[in-house]
C-alpha positions as CSV (number, residue, x, y, z in Angstrom):
1,M,15.5,-14.0,-23.1
2,T,14.4,-13.6,-26.7
3,D,15.5,-10.7,-28.9
4,D,12.1,-9.0,-28.6
5,Q,12.4,-9.1,-24.8
6,S,15.9,-7.7,-24.5
7,T,14.9,-4.1,-23.9
8,T,16.6,-1.6,-21.6
9,T,14.9,-0.3,-18.5
10,D,14.1,3.0,-20.3
11,E,12.3,1.1,-23.1
12,V,10.0,-1.0,-20.8
13,P,6.6,0.4,-21.6
14,V,4.5,1.8,-18.8
15,T,0.8,1.2,-19.7
16,A,-2.5,0.1,-18.2
17,E,-3.0,-2.3,-21.1
18,P,-2.8,-6.0,-19.9
19,P,0.4,-7.6,-21.1
20,H,0.5,-10.6,-23.4
21,S,0.8,-13.3,-20.8
22,A,-0.5,-16.8,-20.2
23,T,-1.8,-15.7,-16.8
24,Q,-4.3,-13.0,-16.2
25,L,-4.9,-12.4,-12.6
26,A,-8.0,-11.0,-11.0
27,G,-6.4,-9.0,-8.2
28,V,-4.7,-9.5,-4.8
29,D,-6.3,-12.1,-2.5
30,H,-3.9,-11.9,0.4
31,I,-0.3,-11.2,1.4
32,T,1.2,-13.2,4.2
33,L,4.0,-12.0,6.4
34,V,6.0,-13.8,9.1
35,G,4.9,-12.1,12.3
36,S,5.9,-12.3,16.0
37,N,3.1,-13.2,18.4
38,I,-0.7,-13.0,18.4
39,E,-1.0,-10.2,21.1
40,D,1.3,-7.7,19.4
41,T,0.1,-8.4,15.9
42,V,-3.6,-8.0,16.9
43,G,-2.6,-5.0,19.0
44,F,-1.3,-3.1,16.0
45,Y,-3.3,-4.2,13.0
46,R,-6.6,-4.5,14.7
47,D,-6.4,-2.0,17.6
48,V,-4.3,0.7,15.9
49,L,-5.0,0.4,12.2
50,G,-8.6,-0.8,12.7
51,M,-8.5,-4.0,10.6
52,P,-11.0,-6.7,11.7
53,L,-9.4,-10.0,12.5
54,V,-11.6,-12.3,10.4
55,L,-9.9,-15.7,10.5
56,R,-7.6,-17.4,12.9
57,Q,-6.5,-21.0,12.4
58,P,-3.4,-23.2,12.4
59,N,-0.9,-22.8,9.6
60,L,-1.8,-25.8,7.5
61,D,1.9,-26.5,6.8
62,Q,3.1,-25.9,10.4
63,P,0.2,-26.6,12.9
64,E,2.3,-25.2,15.8
65,V,2.1,-21.8,14.0
66,T,-1.1,-19.6,14.0
67,H,-2.4,-18.0,10.8
68,L,-4.2,-14.7,11.3
69,F,-6.2,-13.0,8.6
70,F,-7.1,-9.3,8.7
71,D,-9.5,-7.5,6.4
72,T,-7.6,-4.4,5.1
73,G,-10.9,-2.6,4.3
74,D,-12.0,-3.8,0.9
75,G,-12.1,-7.6,1.4
76,R,-8.4,-8.1,0.5
77,M,-6.6,-9.8,3.3
78,L,-3.3,-9.3,5.1
79,S,-2.2,-12.4,7.0
80,F,0.5,-13.3,9.4
81,F,2.2,-16.5,10.6
82,V,2.6,-15.9,14.3
83,K,3.8,-18.1,17.3
84,E,3.6,-17.6,21.0
85,G,7.0,-16.9,22.5
86,R,8.3,-14.9,19.5
87,Q,9.4,-11.4,20.5
88,S,8.5,-8.4,18.4
89,H,11.4,-6.8,16.6
90,Q,12.3,-3.3,18.0
91,G,13.7,-0.8,15.6
92,P,13.5,-0.4,11.8
93,Q,14.1,-3.3,9.5
94,R,16.9,-3.5,6.9
95,P,15.2,-5.5,4.1
96,G,17.3,-7.1,1.4
97,I,16.4,-8.2,-2.1
98,G,13.2,-10.2,-2.2
99,A,12.1,-8.9,1.2
100,V,9.2,-6.6,2.0
101,H,10.3,-2.9,2.0
102,H,6.9,-1.5,3.1
103,I,3.2,-2.1,2.9
104,A,0.9,0.7,1.8
105,F,-2.8,1.0,2.8
106,R,-5.3,3.5,1.7
107,Y,-7.3,6.0,3.8
108,E,-10.1,8.6,3.2
109,P,-8.5,12.1,3.0
110,D,-10.8,13.6,5.6
111,R,-9.6,11.1,8.1
112,L,-5.9,12.3,8.0
113,A,-6.1,14.1,11.4
114,E,-8.1,11.3,13.0
115,I,-5.5,8.7,11.9
116,S,-2.6,10.9,13.1
117,E,-4.3,11.3,16.5
118,A,-4.8,7.6,16.8
119,L,-1.2,6.9,16.1
120,E,-0.2,9.4,18.8
121,E,-2.6,7.9,21.3
122,H,-0.9,4.5,20.8
123,D,2.6,6.1,21.0
124,H,3.5,5.4,17.4
125,R,5.7,7.9,15.7
126,Y,4.7,9.0,12.2
127,S,5.3,11.5,9.5
128,V,3.0,13.0,6.9
129,V,4.7,13.3,3.5
130,D,3.5,14.9,0.2
131,R,4.2,12.4,-2.6
132,G,3.1,14.5,-5.5
133,I,0.0,12.8,-6.6
134,F,-0.9,11.4,-3.2
135,K,-0.3,12.2,0.5
136,S,1.0,9.6,2.8
137,I,1.4,8.9,6.5
138,Y,4.4,6.8,7.4
139,T,4.8,4.8,10.6
140,Y,6.1,1.5,11.8
141,D,4.4,-1.7,13.1
142,H,5.5,-3.6,16.2
143,N,8.2,-5.4,14.2
144,G,9.8,-2.4,12.6
145,L,8.1,-2.8,9.2
146,T,7.4,0.5,7.5
147,I,3.7,1.1,7.1
148,E,2.5,3.7,4.6
149,I,-1.1,4.9,4.6
150,A,-1.8,6.8,1.4
151,A,-4.6,8.8,-0.3
152,D,-4.8,10.1,-3.8
153,K,-5.2,13.8,-4.2
154,F,-8.0,13.4,-6.7
155,E,-11.1,11.1,-6.7
156,I,-10.4,8.3,-9.2
157,P,-12.8,5.4,-9.9
158,E,-11.2,2.1,-8.9
159,D,-11.6,0.7,-12.4
160,K,-9.8,3.7,-13.9
161,R,-7.0,4.1,-11.4
162,G,-4.4,2.1,-13.3
163,E,-5.3,3.9,-16.5
164,A,-5.1,7.3,-14.8
165,L,-1.7,6.6,-13.3
166,A,-0.3,5.3,-16.6
167,L,-1.5,8.4,-18.4
168,A,0.0,10.6,-15.6
169,Q,3.3,8.8,-16.1
170,Q,3.1,9.7,-19.8
171,K,2.5,13.3,-19.1
172,R,5.3,13.3,-16.5
173,V,7.8,12.0,-19.1
174,E,6.6,14.5,-21.7
175,A,7.1,17.4,-19.2
176,G,10.5,16.1,-18.3
177,A,9.5,16.0,-14.6
178,E,11.4,13.8,-12.1
179,Y,8.2,12.4,-10.6
180,A,4.4,12.5,-11.1
181,K,2.9,15.7,-9.8
182,E,-0.7,16.9,-9.2
183,E,-0.9,18.6,-12.6
184,H,0.1,15.4,-14.4
185,L,-2.6,13.4,-12.7
186,E,-5.2,16.1,-13.1
187,A,-4.5,16.3,-16.8
188,A,-4.7,12.5,-17.1
189,I,-8.1,12.5,-15.3
190,E,-9.4,15.2,-17.6
191,E,-8.2,13.4,-20.7
192,L,-10.0,10.3,-19.6
193,G,-13.2,12.4,-19.5
194,L,-13.6,12.0,-15.7
195,P,-14.8,14.8,-13.3
196,I,-12.0,16.7,-11.6
197,E,-12.6,16.2,-7.9
198,R,-9.7,17.3,-5.7
199,H,-9.5,16.0,-2.2
200,D,-9.1,18.4,0.7
201,F,-6.7,17.2,3.4
202,P,-7.2,18.6,6.9
203,D,-4.2,20.0,8.7
204,T,-2.3,17.7,11.1
C-alpha cells in the first residue's frame, strides 16, 4: 500500500464520483450462488418471489451440475449451481468472511401488502423493518439465506440514486446522526434539484 492509500476507515471518502481505477464497470451482470436442487430453487425464486427462469443449462465447468438463471426484474440475473439429490438447508445460515450475508431485491412500495400476503401463503416467515431511508421485508429462502426486499421512501431516478445516497451520507455526518434518515435523503434529493416524491407504504 502506498502512502497516499494508507488512510484510516474514517478518512475513506464516500462519494458517487467514480474512483481512479484501471477498471470502470458497467453494472452487475449476474451473481451466482451454490444452490441445492432444481425443484426447491425454482419453487422459491420463481414461484414465491416471481422471478422468471430464463436460462437452464449445464454448468460449463461441471456438466453434472445445472446452472439456473433468474431475471430479478430489471434484466440483471441471479443464478444458481444446483444438483439433484442435494438437500435444501433448514435454518438460518452462519456466513463467515467472504460469504454472502444476504441478498437485497427491490419492490414497488404499493406492493408491500401483496408481497407479505404471498409470503404468508407459502408459509415463509417475514418481518417488515424501517431502515431510515428505505423500508424492507426480511425473509429466508429454502436454504436459510436471508432475503431482503427493499424500497426507497422517495422516488429517485436510477441514474441519480448513487449521487443521492452519497449526498444523504454527507448530510447524515454533518447532522451527527448514527444512520441515514428520511430527512437526510429528502434534503439530498432537494439539493440535486429533483422533485420530492414520497412513497406511501400500505399497512401490513
